[in-house]
TIGU-902555 format. One record per residue (C-alpha): x, y, z. Coordinates in nm, 4 decimals, always signed. Example, Ala and Ser with C-alpha at 12.3 -4.5 7.8 and 13.67 -1.06 7.14 Angstrom:
BEGIN
        px        py        pz
   +1.2300   -0.4500   +0.7800
   +1.3670   -0.1060   +0.7140
//
This chain:
BEGIN
        px        py        pz
  +13.1547  +11.9342  +15.4348
  +13.1971  +11.5598  +15.3837
  +12.9080  +11.3222  +15.3320
  +12.9814  +10.9507  +15.3435
  +12.7580  +10.7071  +15.1597
  +12.8266  +10.3421  +15.2374
  +12.7989  +10.0766  +14.9654
  +12.4439   +9.9523  +14.9009
  +12.2829  +10.2427  +15.0866
  +12.0352  +10.5233  +15.0187
  +12.0712  +10.8719  +15.1720
  +11.8780  +11.1952  +15.1211
  +11.9973  +11.5566  +15.1261
  +11.7674  +11.8384  +15.2334
  +11.6709  +12.0987  +15.4958
  +11.4196  +11.8753  +15.6760
  +11.4972  +11.6669  +15.9826
  +11.3754  +11.3712  +15.7707
  +11.6853  +11.4013  +15.5489
  +11.9887  +11.1940  +15.6438
  +12.2188  +11.4824  +15.5438
  +12.0717  +11.8122  +15.6636
  +12.1896  +12.1175  +15.4704
  +12.0516  +12.4426  +15.6066
  +12.1199  +12.6681  +15.3108
  +11.9343  +12.8931  +15.0702
  +11.7657  +12.7205  +14.7756
  +11.7782  +12.3717  +14.9347
  +11.4400  +12.1959  +14.9467
  +11.3147  +11.9976  +15.2465
  +11.4004  +11.6711  +15.0685
  +11.6138  +11.7831  +14.7771
  +11.7834  +11.4742  +14.6344
  +11.8685  +11.1100  +14.6954
  +12.2125  +10.9475  +14.6820
  +12.2234  +10.5735  +14.6187
  +12.5203  +10.3380  +14.5973
  +12.5085   +9.9910  +14.4528
  +12.7183   +9.6797  +14.5053
  +12.9658   +9.7928  +14.2372
  +13.0210  +10.1245  +14.4231
  +12.8477  +10.3413  +14.1609
  +12.7025  +10.6568  +14.3151
  +12.3716  +10.7754  +14.1699
  +12.2034  +11.1092  +14.2474
  +11.8332  +11.1705  +14.1799
  +11.6411  +11.4954  +14.2159
  +11.3363  +11.4557  +14.4421
  +11.1290  +11.7178  +14.2572
  +11.3133  +11.9967  +14.4356
  +11.2269  +12.3583  +14.3595
  +11.5732  +12.4507  +14.2310
  +11.6975  +12.1180  +14.0937
  +12.0396  +11.9571  +14.1116
  +12.3460  +12.0249  +13.8999
  +12.6400  +11.8003  +13.8156
  +12.9450  +11.9881  +13.6876
  +12.7235  +12.2904  +13.6184
  +12.4629  +12.0993  +13.4135
  +12.1083  +12.0625  +13.5449
  +12.0102  +11.6955  +13.5699
  +11.7242  +11.4899  +13.7078
  +11.9441  +11.1871  +13.7620
  +12.3141  +11.1095  +13.7102
  +12.5898  +10.8656  +13.7962
  +12.8560  +11.0552  +13.9894
  +13.2267  +10.9933  +13.9442
  +13.5284  +11.1112  +14.1446
  +13.5990  +11.4831  +14.0918
  +13.2382  +11.5558  +13.9826
  +13.0783  +11.8568  +14.1516
  +12.7223  +11.8073  +14.2790
  +12.5449  +12.1375  +14.3428
  +12.2437  +12.1426  +14.5734
  +12.1124  +12.4954  +14.6095
  +12.4235  +12.7072  +14.6593
  +12.6185  +12.4226  +14.8215
  +12.8757  +12.2310  +14.6176
  +12.9988  +11.8808  +14.6974
  +13.3021  +11.7274  +14.5280
  +13.2714  +11.3537  +14.4760
  +13.5629  +11.1531  +14.6133
  +13.6278  +10.7831  +14.6468
  +13.6640  +10.6595  +15.0055
//
């Protein structure tokens, strides 16, 4: 699954129809996390107080800057970060 986040934008991942990226999978909260990009193309992920948290490269984090090849885990779904 590919998720595209444009520069200077904010997107959410979750099970709810309110999320921009809907992931219907076990352990994913209604609004699980937020992805934000800034003008310099940095990609930031923030946990939105989800039940099961977010993991970057296997480490539980509340917030992190993502880099190409990082693995973001939301519930049991893994996303590999790639540069567009």
